[in-house]
C-alpha positions, 0 to 999 in steps of 0.5 A: 961324774963329779969331775963332769958337774964341777965343770958343768957349775964352773962353766955355769958361773962364768957364763952368768958373770959375762951375761952381767957384765960383758953383755950389756957393754957389746949390745948397747945397752948401757950406753942407752941407759946413760943416754936415757940417764942424761936426757931425764937428769937434763932440764930446761933452761927456763926451768932451772932458772925459775927453780933458782929464782924461787928459791932466791925468793923464799930466802929473801922471804926468810930473811924479811921474816927474820929481821922483824922477828929480831926488831918485835924482840927489841921494840917489847920496851918501848921509851916514853917518847916512843909511847907518845908518838902511838898515843899522837901526841907531839909532846916531848917527854920533859913536858910530860914528865913535868905535866904527870909531876905537877898533877900528883902535886896538886892532889897531894895537896888536896889530899893533904888540906882539903880532903884532911888525910895525913902525909904519908896517905897524901903521897901515896894519892899525890905518887898514884896521881903523878904515875898511873894516871898519866900512863894510863891517859897514854894507853887510853889514846893509844887504843882510841888511835888504834881503833880509828886506824883499824876501822879505816885502814882497810879502806885506803889498801883498797884506795893503793890497789886501784892507784896500781891497778889504774898504773900508779906506782906505789908512792904516788897512791901513798902521797894521795892517801896522805892528803886525802885520808881522815887522821890517823890514817893520813898522819901516818901514810905522810910518815911513810912518804916522808921518810922515803923522800930521805932516801930510805926503801919504801920497803923499810918504810912501810915497815916503820908504820909497826913502830909508829901504830904497833898492830899487826893490820900495820904489820902485814902492810909492811911485810907484804910491800917489804917483801914485794919490793925485795922479791918482786911480784904482783902488788894489786893482788897482794895487797887486795887478798890483804884487803880482805883479810883485814875487813875479815879480821875487823869482822870477827872483831865486831862478831866476836864484842857482840857475843862477848856483851852477854858475859860482859853485862854479866861481870859488870852486875855481879861486880857491882852488885854487893856495893850497890847493896852495901850502899842501899844498907847503909842508906836505910838502916846505918847503925846496921852496916857500921858494924863493918868498919867500927869493929875490928872484926867487921874490918876483917870481914871487910877488908877479906871480902874486897880481896874476894871480890877484886880476886873475883872480878880479875877472874871474870874480866880474863874469862872475857877478855877475848884476843883476837 
């Protein structure tokens, strides 16, 4: 009985193995599965071409963004010539340094002979005036020029979009803006056109706009044009989307400024209240407040109050200075 049972189990195992490995070959099921797999793996030529094109475009976009990131890291510390260019001044470095030195020397003479300050305080005033005020003026001119640029740049992008939709090339649309637009849009776009005439690709020329006008909107424009020139695409639609983004950013900026004006007014009142009260007390009863700068303890208290007030003003400025 055990022999029959063992024989039955062995036969059953051999039949199962034959069913699994031999039957698909004899019945043609394996060939059918191979044919199905080959049909499933095969792709149309257009689909393969589109996938390769999308991969190539993605690689080009990634390369462009990496180049921009490297360029922005290198442009953190700008030379004086670039700062003069961003401020809209056509001065040379030598002229700016000589003007700053002459202004500092004049302040030194005024502090020494007219105001009656000592040599060291007069030298400190002259050094601060010669180094601080010109750089502050450069920063002020740069901010004012950037504000004018951002105010008119969405309209300039709309003109480019209309020109492209009408059939004009991108370069002709830029030339139209370079002749008809207002400053500083006109000079910046003219710089792109002049750079392109020297043989530099128009995408690279648009990327250089960010070096002369370091705002995010100019960087967006350069990236869009550069990527379109390398990877292709509908430029009018892309620039139209960019124009809507620029206008939305402008609206958001105006909204943030309007909402922050109350905090700025409150900070201005709180910061100016102690000096105003001090001046009023001095004019009404000078002997009452003169102890602050006559007595040694009063001078120490006055210095501590000045330090605390400065810290408070800086904290309030940090709280109301929104980055947008």
